[in-house]
C-alpha positions in Angstrom: 1.5 1.4 14.9 -2.3 1.0 14.7 -2.8 4.7 14.0 -0.2 4.7 11.2 -1.7 1.6 9.6 -5.2 3.0 10.0 -4.1 6.1 8.2 -2.9 4.0 5.3 -5.8 1.6 5.3 -8.3 4.4 4.8 -7.1 4.6 1.1 -8.4 1.0 0.6 -12.0 1.9 1.4 -14.6 3.7 -0.6 -16.1 5.5 2.4 -15.3 9.0 3.6 -15.2 7.8 7.2 -12.7 5.1 8.0 -14.3 4.3 11.4 -17.8 4.1 10.0 -16.8 1.8 7.2 -14.9 -0.6 9.6 -17.9 -0.7 12.0 -20.3 -1.4 9.1 -18.1 -4.3 8.0 -17.7 -5.7 11.5 -21.4 -6.0 12.2 -22.3 -8.7 9.7 -18.9 -10.3 9.3 -17.5 -10.2 12.8 -14.3 -8.7 11.6 -13.3 -5.5 9.8 -10.7 -5.0 7.1 -8.6 -3.1 9.6 -8.4 -6.3 11.7 -8.1 -8.9 9.0 -5.9 -7.1 6.4 -3.9 -4.7 8.6 -3.7 -6.6 11.9 -5.1 -3.8 14.0 -6.2 -4.8 17.4 -8.1 -1.5 18.2 -9.8 0.8 15.8 -8.8 4.4 16.4 -11.4 7.1 15.7 -11.2 9.3 12.7 -10.2 12.2 15.0 -7.5 10.2 16.7 -5.9 9.4 13.3 -6.2 13.0 12.1 -4.8 14.4 15.4 -1.8 12.1 15.3 -1.0 12.1 11.6 -1.6 15.7 10.5 1.5 17.0 12.3 3.7 14.3 10.6 5.6 15.7 7.6 4.9 13.8 4.4 8.6 12.9 3.9 8.4 10.7 7.0 5.4 8.7 5.6 7.0 8.1 2.1 8.9 5.0 3.3 5.9 3.4 4.8 3.8 4.0 1.7 6.5 2.5 -0.5 6.7 -0.5 1.8 3.0 -1.1 1.6 2.9 -0.6 -2.1 5.7 -3.0 -2.6 3.9 -5.6 -0.6 0.7 -5.1 -2.6 2.7 -5.4 -5.9 4.3 -8.6 -4.8 1.1 -10.3 -3.8 -0.8 -9.1 -6.8 
């Protein structure tokens, strides 16, 4: 679950590296967006995310993205 959420959460950052961005946030604030917004308990590396998500066909991720987008729309 953490890898899937990490794969989606990368679109909410302005950094080319998900992991670097989360580490940079965690240092001064004590928590990263991945932990506070997405409830991740462990931060997977960029390579872990890539290795696990690249083989997944896009049609399987569509439902997850619609679910996330719906939640974002509802909360404004």
